[in-house]
C-alpha positions as CSV (number, residue, x, y, z in Angstrom):
1,M,23.3,61.9,4.1
2,G,27.0,61.7,4.7
3,D,30.0,61.9,2.4
4,L,31.1,58.3,3.0
5,I,28.0,56.1,2.6
6,S,24.4,56.5,1.4
7,I,21.6,54.7,3.2
8,H,18.4,53.4,1.7
9,P,15.7,53.7,2.8
10,T,15.9,56.7,5.1
11,E,13.3,55.4,7.5
12,L,12.8,52.0,9.1
13,K,9.3,50.8,8.5
14,F,8.1,47.7,10.5
15,P,4.9,45.9,9.8
16,F,3.3,45.9,13.3
17,E,1.4,42.9,14.6
18,L,1.0,42.1,18.3
19,R,3.1,39.1,19.6
20,K,4.9,38.7,16.3
21,Q,8.4,39.6,15.2
22,S,8.9,42.0,12.4
23,S,11.9,42.8,10.2
24,C,13.0,45.3,7.7
25,S,16.3,46.0,6.0
26,M,18.5,48.9,4.8
27,Q,21.3,49.1,2.3
28,L,24.6,50.9,3.0
29,T,26.5,51.9,-0.1
30,N,30.1,53.1,-0.1
31,K,30.4,56.3,-2.1
32,T,34.2,56.5,-1.9
33,D,37.2,54.6,-3.2
34,K,38.3,53.8,0.4
35,Y,37.3,51.1,2.9
36,V,34.5,52.4,5.2
37,A,33.7,51.0,8.6
38,F,30.1,51.4,10.0
39,K,28.3,50.8,13.2
40,V,24.6,50.7,14.0
41,K,23.2,51.9,17.3
42,T,19.7,52.2,18.7
43,T,18.0,54.0,21.6
44,N,16.3,50.7,22.5
45,P,18.8,47.8,22.1
46,K,16.7,45.2,24.0
47,K,13.9,45.7,21.5
48,Y,15.8,45.3,18.3
49,C,18.3,42.8,16.9
50,V,20.7,44.2,14.2
51,R,22.6,41.9,11.8
52,P,25.3,42.9,11.2
53,N,25.5,45.8,13.7
54,S,29.0,46.7,12.4
55,G,31.2,45.9,9.5
56,I,33.2,47.0,6.5
57,V,31.8,48.3,3.2
58,L,34.3,47.9,0.3
59,P,34.9,50.8,-2.1
60,G,31.9,51.3,-4.5
61,S,30.1,48.3,-3.0
62,S,27.0,47.8,-0.7
63,C,26.1,46.0,2.5
64,N,22.6,44.9,3.6
65,V,21.7,45.3,7.3
66,T,18.6,43.5,8.7
67,V,16.8,44.9,11.7
68,T,14.4,42.6,13.6
69,M,11.9,44.0,16.1
70,Q,11.0,41.6,18.9
71,A,7.4,40.6,19.4
72,Q,5.4,43.3,21.2
73,K,2.7,42.6,23.8
74,E,0.9,46.0,23.3
75,A,0.8,48.7,20.6
76,P,1.9,52.3,21.4
77,P,-0.6,55.1,21.4
78,D,-1.6,56.1,17.9
79,M,0.9,53.6,16.5
80,Q,3.7,56.2,17.0
81,C,7.2,54.9,17.8
82,R,9.9,57.1,19.5
83,D,12.8,54.7,18.9
84,K,15.7,56.0,16.9
85,F,18.7,54.4,15.1
86,L,22.1,56.0,14.5
87,I,24.4,54.8,11.7
88,Q,28.0,55.9,12.1
89,S,30.7,55.5,9.4
90,V,34.4,56.2,9.3
91,V,37.3,55.6,6.8
92,A,39.0,52.3,7.7
93,P,42.5,51.1,6.7
94,D,42.8,49.5,3.3
95,G,42.2,45.8,3.4
96,A,40.3,46.0,6.7
97,T,37.7,43.3,7.6
98,Y,34.8,43.2,10.0
99,I,37.2,41.7,12.6
100,D,39.2,45.0,12.5
101,V,36.2,47.1,13.5
102,T,36.4,48.4,17.1
103,S,34.5,50.8,19.2
104,E,37.6,53.1,19.3
105,M,37.3,53.7,15.6
106,F,34.1,55.7,16.3
107,N,35.4,58.0,19.0
108,K,35.1,61.6,18.1
109,E,37.8,62.6,20.6
110,D,40.5,61.1,18.4
111,G,39.8,63.7,15.7
112,Q,38.4,60.9,13.5
113,V,36.3,62.1,10.6
114,M,33.0,60.4,11.1
115,D,29.6,60.6,9.4
116,E,26.4,60.1,11.4
117,F,22.9,59.5,10.1
118,R,19.8,59.2,12.3
119,M,16.8,57.1,11.3
120,R,13.4,57.1,12.9
121,V,11.1,54.0,13.2
122,I,7.7,53.9,11.7
123,Y,5.0,51.3,12.4
124,I,2.7,50.2,9.5
125,P,-0.4,48.0,10.0
126,A,0.4,44.4,9.1
127,N,-3.1,43.8,7.7
128,P,-4.4,47.1,6.3
129,P,-8.3,47.2,5.9
130,S,-9.6,46.5,2.4
131,P,-10.9,49.5,0.6
132,V,-14.7,50.0,0.3
133,P,-15.9,49.5,-3.3
134,E,-16.8,52.8,-4.9
135,G,-20.5,53.6,-4.9
136,S,-21.4,51.1,-2.2
137,E,-23.4,52.2,0.8
138,E,-23.2,50.9,4.4
139,G,-25.5,47.9,4.8
140,S,-25.9,47.3,1.1
141,P,-23.8,45.2,-1.3
142,P,-21.8,47.0,-4.0
143,R,-23.4,47.3,-7.4
144,E,-22.4,44.7,-9.9
145,T,-20.6,45.8,-13.0
146,V,-21.3,44.6,-16.5
147,H,-18.2,42.6,-16.3
148,E,-19.3,40.8,-13.2
149,N,-22.8,40.1,-14.7
150,G,-21.1,38.6,-17.7
151,N,-19.0,36.3,-15.5
152,Q,-22.1,35.2,-13.6
153,N,-24.0,34.4,-16.8
154,S,-21.0,32.5,-18.1
155,S,-20.9,30.5,-14.8
156,F,-24.6,29.6,-15.1
157,E,-24.1,28.4,-18.6
158,D,-21.2,26.2,-17.6
159,V,-23.3,24.6,-14.8
160,S,-26.2,23.9,-17.1
161,R,-23.9,22.4,-19.7
162,S,-22.3,20.2,-17.1
163,L,-25.7,19.0,-15.9
164,E,-26.8,18.1,-19.4
165,E,-23.5,16.1,-20.0
166,N,-24.0,14.2,-16.7
167,K,-27.6,13.5,-17.6
168,E,-26.5,11.9,-20.9
169,K,-23.6,10.1,-19.2
170,Y,-25.8,8.4,-16.6
171,S,-29.0,7.8,-18.6
172,E,-28.0,4.3,-19.6
173,P,-27.2,3.1,-16.0
174,L,-30.4,4.6,-14.7
175,S,-32.4,2.8,-17.4
176,V,-30.8,-0.5,-16.4
177,I,-31.6,0.1,-12.7
178,S,-35.2,1.0,-13.6
179,K,-35.5,-2.3,-15.6
180,L,-34.1,-4.4,-12.8
181,T,-36.5,-2.7,-10.3
182,D,-39.5,-3.6,-12.5
183,E,-38.3,-7.2,-12.8
184,K,-37.9,-7.5,-9.1
185,S,-41.4,-6.1,-8.5
186,S,-42.9,-8.6,-11.1
187,A,-41.0,-11.5,-9.4
188,L,-42.4,-10.5,-6.0
189,Q,-45.9,-10.4,-7.3
190,Q,-45.6,-13.8,-9.0
191,N,-44.1,-15.2,-5.8
192,Q,-47.1,-13.9,-3.8
193,R,-49.5,-15.6,-6.2
194,L,-47.7,-18.9,-6.0
195,R,-47.7,-18.6,-2.2
196,Q,-51.5,-18.1,-2.3
197,E,-52.0,-21.1,-4.6
198,L,-49.8,-23.3,-2.4
199,E,-51.8,-22.2,0.6
200,L,-55.0,-23.2,-1.2
201,L,-53.6,-26.6,-2.0
202,R,-52.6,-27.1,1.6
203,K,-56.1,-26.3,2.7
204,D,-57.6,-28.7,0.2
205,I,-55.2,-31.4,1.5
206,S,-56.3,-30.8,5.1
207,K,-60.0,-31.1,4.1
208,S,-59.6,-34.2,2.1
209,R,-60.4,-37.5,3.7
210,A,-58.0,-40.1,4.6
211,G,-56.5,-41.8,1.6
212,G,-53.5,-41.7,-0.6
213,F,-52.6,-39.0,-3.0
214,S,-51.9,-39.3,-6.7
215,L,-48.3,-39.2,-7.8
216,S,-49.0,-36.2,-10.1
217,F,-50.4,-34.2,-7.1
218,V,-47.3,-34.8,-5.0
219,V,-45.0,-33.8,-7.9
220,L,-47.0,-30.6,-8.5
221,V,-46.7,-29.6,-4.8
222,S,-43.0,-30.3,-4.9
223,L,-42.5,-28.2,-8.0
224,L,-44.4,-25.3,-6.6
225,G,-42.2,-25.5,-3.5
226,V,-39.0,-25.4,-5.5
227,L,-40.2,-22.6,-7.7
228,I,-41.2,-20.5,-4.7
229,G,-37.7,-21.0,-3.1
230,Y,-36.0,-20.0,-6.4
231,L,-38.1,-16.8,-6.8
232,V,-37.5,-15.9,-3.1
233,K,-33.8,-16.3,-3.5
234,R,-33.7,-14.3,-6.7
235,A,-35.7,-11.5,-5.2
């Protein structure tokens, strides 16, 4: 670590997932009472985007730098990356801003005092595999703990209680439905008997000789017809 700035972390770790961008950040802290200019370089500039890639860190303050790796179509062998980053820092004039940072400020030929810090890139799996429960064997489920059994028993009790509550809640509507079903069945049976009686009367009429019918007989037949129509409509 140089005398001008401290860098955290000391390695760039990217969560690696094919065809997806990945980012990580680093913090540059000015350890001096002077203005410090910095510049970030990489061995693979087409692969990474650095924001900001240069700037000014005020005395005693910090600056965050975000590095974004472009989406990769294939993974390197053994997930090993050979890319490197170089962070250069020099003392800048008091009151300098990021506009005043130029490439000439980091030329060693000018006798400029400059710190350099190299960082390597590390890939980490974006979705690490879940650990195997202790004591479990391949092809067999892990053993249940007392705590898990207690939770299962509690769950069964909750389900049973819920069923009992629903049974009480819907007992009255079910009773009404059953009663209406019985009434409908009784009405259908009565309707069938009346139909049979009406059919018998019709047969008797067809067998009777020519002659008039009594008024009471006609009224009875009419009433039976009206009653059958009412029962059919109600059913």
